[in-house]
N, C-alpha and C positions, 0 to 999 in steps of 0.2 A: 722152633723148636716147644715140644709139650710139656710140660710137665705134672706130673698128678700126684700128689701126695697123698701118706704110706697112714693107714692108721686114725688118729685122732691128731692129723697135724694139718694147716690152714695154709697155703701160700699167698704173703701179701706182698703190695709192692707199697715201698713207702708215702705218703706224702710230702709234697717237700713244704719246709715253712716261708716263710715271708722273711725276705732280707735286708727289711726296711722297718724301724720300729712307728708305732703310732705317731711320734711326732717329725718323724724323718729321717734317724738316722740311719744310716746303712752297716748293717750288721757283716763283719766280712768272713766267709765260708769257713775260715779254722778256730772261729768263736763260735758258731752256732753247733748245739748239742743234734741230735738225729730226731727226726721226728718219732711221736710215738703212736703216730696216728698210721692208718692205711686202707688199702679196699682191697676186697677178698679178689684173687683171682684165679682161683686152685681150691677144691673141698678133698679133704681127704674119708674113703667110703665109711667108715667110723661115726666121722662128725656126722654124716649127713645121713646115718640109720636111727642114731641114738638121739640126735638134739637136731633137730628142723628148723630150728631160731636164726643157724647162720646162712647167707646165699649168697656166691659169684656175685659183685655188684656191692655186695652194703663195706658201709666206712666201720671200722673198727677203730679200739683202742690198745694199746697191749701194756705189758711191764717195760720197763727201762732197760734191761737188760738179758732182758728174752731174745731167744730163738736162735736160728743159724743164719746168718745171710749166703746167700748163693749169687752167680753170674749167670744169666742164661740169655744169649745172644747179644751178650754187651749190655743189660741191662738187671740192675741189682733187684734183687728182692727178698726177701725173710719169709723162713717158712718155722710155725710157731705152733705150738701144743696145744693144744685146746684149750688148756687150763690155763694157757698164756693170756689169752685175751680176756680184757677188762669188761667191757660191753661194747655195744653197739650205738652208734652215734645216728640220729633219726633225722633226716631233713626238712 
């Protein structure tokens, strides 16, 4: 299934956080917060037109309570407004 965001929206797949601390303590799933980083999977037309700064495959950071969660082919994604993206992480 293919999803194309409309307007100034971006489809992002959240990155999973480590379930172990640096000291080796395992964090249970119910104690973890949802990660605030993800990989862009699709970009809306207005984002591509107005700002060439984002592209599919970029790792981005976004606000804690931003976006709408959706499920496509049993995989979870988040649809974010362009303004909700705080920055791009370079590798």
